[in-house]
C-alpha distance (Angstrom), angle and dihedral (degrees) to the residues before:
residue distance angle dihedral
M1 . . .
N2 3.76 . .
F3 3.78 129.7 .
F4 3.79 122.5 -148.9
R5 3.76 133.5 177.6
S6 3.77 93.4 -125.6
E7 3.77 143.8 0.9
D8 3.80 87.4 -107.4
D9 3.86 88.5 60.9
I10 3.81 89.6 51.9
R11 3.80 91.9 52.1
K12 3.83 91.1 49.3
W13 3.82 92.1 51.0
A14 3.80 111.7 113.7
Q15 3.81 92.3 -129.8
F16 3.80 96.4 47.4
D17 3.77 112.5 136.2
S18 3.82 113.9 -162.5
R19 3.81 90.2 -155.3
K20 3.80 88.1 69.4
E21 3.80 95.7 46.4
E22 3.84 90.9 113.7
G23 3.82 86.6 68.4
I24 3.79 92.9 67.1
I25 3.80 108.2 115.2
S26 3.77 136.5 164.7
L27 3.78 121.4 -113.6
K28 3.85 89.2 -118.8
D29 3.83 90.6 58.0
L30 3.78 92.9 43.9
V31 3.81 90.4 54.0
K32 3.81 88.7 50.3
I33 3.79 92.0 53.9
F34 3.81 94.5 47.0
S35 3.79 93.2 46.2
G36 3.77 92.5 65.5
E37 3.75 126.0 108.4
L38 3.82 92.4 -102.9
F39 3.80 88.9 69.5
R40 3.80 100.8 28.8
R41 3.85 94.7 52.5
R42 3.81 100.9 43.6
L43 3.77 93.4 114.1
D44 3.81 96.5 46.1
P45 3.79 111.9 115.5
D46 3.83 91.2 -127.2
F47 3.81 95.0 46.2
F48 3.80 95.6 121.4
S49 3.80 93.9 48.7
H50 3.83 88.0 58.8
S51 3.83 97.3 37.2
E52 3.81 94.2 107.1
E53 3.81 93.3 54.6
Y54 3.82 89.7 46.2
R55 3.80 90.2 50.2
K56 3.82 90.9 50.9
E57 3.79 90.0 50.7
R58 3.80 90.8 50.5
V59 3.79 91.9 50.0
G60 3.85 89.1 47.9
T61 3.80 90.1 52.1
L62 3.81 91.4 49.0
K63 3.80 90.4 51.1
E64 3.82 90.3 47.1
I65 3.82 91.5 55.8
R66 3.83 90.8 41.4
R67 3.79 97.4 -112.2
T68 3.80 99.4 135.3
G69 3.78 104.5 130.7
A70 3.77 127.3 109.1
F71 3.80 91.0 -90.3
W72 3.84 91.5 64.4
L73 3.79 107.9 27.3
P74 3.77 122.8 60.7
P75 3.82 119.3 -135.3
N76 3.83 115.4 -76.0
S77 3.80 94.8 23.7
S78 3.79 97.3 127.0
T79 3.80 92.0 127.1
């Protein structure tokens, strides 16, 4: 994971790979993803019984922040 001040800085980085451009995300959106129940509830004893609802929430968050390409969504996540 690398942090840059802007997308322009990312593109100027010597190791930038344009094939992975879809993975560029703002810190604000990254925080939104990792604030979801999937990550907050991992240590709950009933985590696995709720994993499908957590997955749906994560997919919804990804759609909300417009990260819906193959880089972000696993196969069969059209919920």
